N, C-alpha and C positions, 0 to 999 in steps of 0.2 A: 567417492562422495562429493559432490557438486560442492562449493563453497566459494563464490566470486561476490568481491564485491565493488558496485559501481556507483561512481561520482553522477549525481542528478541533483539539478534545481528542485524536482518537487516528485510527489506521486498522485497520478489519478484514480479515484476510487469511484467505481460505478455501482450498479444493483439496476436489473431490469424487473419489474414488477409485470407487466403485459406489453405486447407488441406498442410499442410507441410510449410507455410510460417510463422514463428513466431517470434516476437521483444518482447526480453526478457530485463531486468535490474534489477541486486540487488543493493540495496541501505542499507548501515548500520544507524542503527537506537537505539535508548533506548528503546521505548517501545510503544506499540501499544494497544488502548483503542477502544473497538467496544461497539458499540451500535446497537437499532434497526435499526437507518437508516445512520450511517455514521461508518467509522472507522477513529480515528485520530491519526497520526502519529508523535510520540515525538522524537526530537534528531535528524532528520534527515534534510540532506543538502538540502535545496529547487533549489537548484540553479539548481542540475541536474535534478528534475523534470519539472522547467520551460524549461529546456533545450531540452527536448525530443522533436521528431518530431512527437510523435506518441501516441494516445491515451491509457493507458492502460485499459486493460478490467475486468482485476485479480488482485487480491493482496493476496498474501500468507506470511504465516511466520510461523515459529516453536517456539515452549514455551515449556518449559519440558517436552520434547518428543515426542508433540501432533503438528502434520501437522493442520493450518487452510488456507482455501481458501475462498475468497470473490467473488464475482460480484461486480465492482464499476464503477462509472461514472467520469467525470473529475473533477478533485483534487482542493481545494482551497488552496493554499499554504500563508503561514504566516511566512515571513522569518524572520530570520534566519533556525529557526531549526523546523517549525510544518506544518504539511499537515494533509486536513481534504479529504478523499474520500467519496462522497454519496454510502450507498448501493445499487445497483439494486434490 
């Protein structure tokens, strides 16, 4: 079972409505934990996620020079500083 924690300064959320129509948001955070079923983000201000008027399709981040990108579903927020994105 996959369970890896990465130190990262931010996550990048994005969705694609139509070709060329993209919504994006970068949010600072402390760490990202990736498992087989979800991605947990620690140290993120959940009020920004709650204020989004669109649903992120992808979550990406960089750690130690490596880039990671995952397809995600609607997050569960645990105010004030944690969010959990189910993997699709």
